[in-house]
N, C-alpha and C positions, 0 to 999 in steps of 0.2 A: 188217190190220195184226196182227203177231204179238206175243205177250208171251213173253219169254225169261228163263229163270233164268240168271244169271251168278254162279257161285260159284268162289272161288279160295282158295288158301293159299300165301302167300309165305313160304318156309321159312328164309330167311337175313335177319338183321337188316340194315337200311339199304337194302333193295331199293326199287324204284320204286312203293311202295304209294300214295303221294299222286298220282302220275301216273296209275296205273291207276284209282284212284278218280275222278279228274277226268274221265278218258275215259268211264267208265261213266256219270257224271252229265251228260255232254254229250248223252246221248240225251234226246229231248224229254220223255219221261215215264218216271219210275222210282220204285221203292219199295225201301227198305232192309229186307230180311227178317231179316237177322242181321248180325253184324260183317263178314262177308265174303261175303254172299249178297244179290244184288239182283235184282229183277224189272224188266225194261225193256220198254217198248213201242216197236216199231220196224218199219219196212218191210224191214229187212235180214234175211237168213237167219241161222240159227245159225252156219253156217260163216263168213259175212261178219263177224259180230260177233267170233267167235273170232279170225279173222285180224287184225282191228283191234286186239285186245287182247294177242295172243300175244307181241309184242316187249317187253312189260312184265314177262315172267316168264323164268325160266331153267329148266334141266333138273331142279332140285331142287323145283320148285313144281308146283302143280296148278291147272288152269283148266278149267272145264266151262261150256258154253253149251247149255241144254236148253230145248225148247219147253214152254210151260205152257198149260194150258187147264182149264176147269171140267169136272167138279167138283173141288174141292180141300178139304182139311181142314187146319186149323191153329189156332193160338192166338197172339195177339200184339196189338200196339197197334191201337186202333180205326181210326186213319188208314190203317194198312197193310191191315187187313181191308177197309176201304171201297175202297181203291185196287184191291185184287185183285177185289172184287165188281164194280167198275165197269169194269175193263179186261180181265180174262181172257175169252177167247172160249169158247164152249160146245163 
């Protein structure tokens, strides 16, 4: 199972932020890394996740889906660090 970074920026007010966020949180396991960056655990590929999320953005937005693995460095809430420690593959 892969862990993917989903990071996005919706540049116009009133866009489908709540729908995009709901779709990201529909994955069985996830952690919020920052306001618009999430780590998700999934059997889907980065391309498959991107395709599932792309209809929530338009041409002025950004959306990236990137594979994550250990080692990593970062600082944040303990529950997020614990999630990364327990879920990121080596």
